[in-house]
N, C-alpha and C positions, 0 to 999 in steps of 0.2 A: 588544504586549510592552512591557516597561518599566513604570514607575509601579507601580501596585498589582499588576500581573501578574508583575513580576519575581520569580523564585523559584517561581512556581506550576508544578505538574506536571500532565501530561495524558497520555493514551494515543494512540498512533498505530498504524495498520496497516502501517507500513513504517519502516525505520530512517531516521535523519536522513542525508541524502545526502552530507554531508561529515564524518560521524563517523569515528572511528578504525577501527571495524569494518565500515563500510558495504560494503566490497568483499569481505568474508568471507562466502562463500555458506553456510557452516554457521551463521552468526549472523544474516544479513540477506538471505536469499533471493538473488535475482540482480540486485541493484542494480549490481553490477560490469558486467553485460551492458548494463544501461540506460545506465550511464555511458559505456561504450565506443561504443554506438550514438549517443548524444547528441554526444559529442566528435567523432566522425567526421563528423557532419552540421553541427555549430554551433561547435565549438571548446571548449577547456577553460574559458576565461574566461566563456563563456556558460553552461556547466554550473554554475560557481560562483555565477553571478548568478541563474539561473532553474531549476536542476536539480530542486529540491524540487517546484516546480509541475509540471515535466515528468513526474516519476514519478507524481505524483498523477493527472495527466491520463491517463497510460498505464493506471494502475490502473482508473480508471472506464471508459475506453474498452474495455479488454479484458474487464472484468467483464460489460459489456453485449454485447460482440461474441460471446462464447462462448454466451450465452443465445440470441442471434439465430441463430447457426449451428445450435444444438440445436433450435430451433423448426422449421426447414426452410423450404421455398419458399412456404408459405401461412401467414404470420404473423398472429396475432391477439393482442390484449391478454391474453387468458386463457392462450394458449399461452406467451407471453413470461413472464408471471408464474409459470406452472408450471415453466418451464425454470429460472428464477432459484431457485425453491424446491427444485429437484431437485439443486442443487449439493452435492456431497459430496467433501470434501477437495480442492477446487479450489485450485490454486496457480498464480498467474500470475507475471509477471516480478518484481514487487517486494514482494508481500505474503506473509504466512504463509498457511497453508491456510484456506479458507473453506468452511464446511459449513452449509447451511440445511436439508437433508433430515433430517426427524425432529428438528430442533433447536428448543428453545423460544426460542432467541436469533435470531429472524428480523430483528432490527433491523439487524444487520451481519454475522452469520455468522462473524465472526473467531474463531479458536480460539487465536490468539497475538497479542500486542500488544507494542509497544515503549514505554518510558516516556521522555518528553521533559521538559525543564525550561526555562521561559522565562527568558531573560536580558534585559539592558537593550536589546540590539539584535539578538540572534539566539537560537536555541535551542541546547541541548546535549542529548545523548542520555545518559540516566542508566543504563539497562541496556546491557549489551554487545551485545544483539540481542533477538530475540523471547523473550518469557516466556509460560508457560502460565497457564491459570486463567481464561479468559474464555469 
């Protein structure tokens, strides 16, 4: 951030963890639940310091965990890939729905995104929550 990146906009699969609407489940999925779980374990100050990384880690972990559960007791690489590609309207704790089944967008499967803008030292969330069109 900062320098040439200051003011640049990009897309995210989840709301910014300290945005004004982050805890609104109609706008930003269940970041409120993630916040409550994090604070119960690590405290509010730790959330403010590392919450965004925490929700990103949760997102990746649960994305793969669902596929591993769907594969069953005899996992193979092929079965795991098939389970990922079968996701249809999958919504975990912090993301918008993810669909890969029958979608030409297999790079990320997201159907909704949030717009961020880089600042000198932090990000800001431009949209109030998820937007369609991806």
